[in-house]
Phi, psi and omega in degrees: 000191181201173176242141172069328186221130181211192184292347178266003180287129180244118196250137165245159180238115173279119187094023183301325186278353174283167186298316181290318178299316180295314182299310186281334172297321176299318179292321177296315178300318180297332180272000175104002179292148180265094176260130188241000178164181180225172179232124173203106185304329183282344183238020180302137179094351177265178175226158172229148178253123179228126181053038178077006180250127178275118185244127179283149177252127181253160181280333181218162176296319181300318178296317180298317179296317181297323184276332189241345186077019182300142177232006178220136170240133172253126191251116178245025183286140180304155187308318184295334183251000187294320181303313180300322180294319180291317178301321178296319178297320179294316179298327179281352179061038174291137187296327184221125177237121184251112188261100182282330189310132175261150174086017175288129178305141184300324181292332174291317178298319179299322182292313182285332174297313179294323179295319178299319178296318181296336178268012177083019181055034175298326177255119174276127179258131169248128184103196010278185179054054183226164178273352179101210188214143177223133168247095190308135180083354182240304180195158181218120183233101181138218187239012180289128177299137185267354189260004187263356179203175178237178175291147180186195190264006185259136172258141182229128172231131190216142171284334188254130175295311182300317180288335171301311182295317181297316181293322176299318179290317180301324185251025182297338179289337177264315179089169190231141170287308175210143169240128184232126175261114187270349178093157185247015178286161180298328178238119179230163180281280180285133183251173172308315184296319178301316181290318178301317179300316181291319178296322178299324182277347183274115185295338183264355171271118186254340177209156189230137170249130179240125178247122178241190179200170180300159177098139177068193180230022183299320182290323177295319178293322177296322178299316179297321179294317179301315182299324185269328195231348186253123180262343181278152179294137178237131175242143186226159170224137179241117180278140171116023181298332183257009183289135177287146181295140174084003181244128177292130183244096174079293181264149182298333181270355186268075180218131179264129182227127177053037176082354180270148177080020182283155177298320181296317179297320178292318178301315181295320179296318180293316181295326177294336178268006178089012180267128175278133186243123179277154178277337178222163176302319181294319177295322178299317178297320179295320178296318179299317178301317179297315180295318182294321181296335182272355181289000000 
């Protein structure tokens, strides 16, 4: 099985006609994802051909869903227009909206996050500033390379896109049920805890890798959740042990302030919850292999 994304996922791309939307839609199609159209109000009624597939362009998400049965939107809309695109997806009640866009103002993310909650969380948001989600052999929605791993029993949730890819490659001999990049912005939709809850409920996910980073308290909250609710083995890696205090490192949310949000503090919280924490991504993968072999 998989979480959030499977062989029944029907995908539209908001921003399909832009350079990034076109490029990554081609990669998604090549990996077997079912993409059925795009959304661009200025080009509604036209079509584009990507990877030999003729895709219609709709004026709104609601129109695209009505015409195609889409249940997933991948959003490649530029930062200034991204809030409107996400709000439109929420209004259309699409079940899953994956916001790839980087550089969305935090107050815009806060607004569409709060709006989704006010609508009863009918639309699950992944991101923003994330690589998306892949369930190998079933579907791929976002920018995660599909050729670096196969389907298997490991679940992966990560704040970092690059470390998502590395961990998938490191554990390609085992394979993944789903790998999800949740993004590193201060405000995101799907959290570590959301993914952990779903992996715990998925009978074919047998072990979980969690990748965090400095800043905030998401990893500490995830540790508390693991201790109370997760029975499957969890192995973790926390990026940022050498980051200087007060400096944003890569992600907007990756900043240590007044001693809070440190990698060491997160490591200690996770270990107190029974999670083994690797010092490097490769060591983390080795620990996961060891843990999995003992199941």
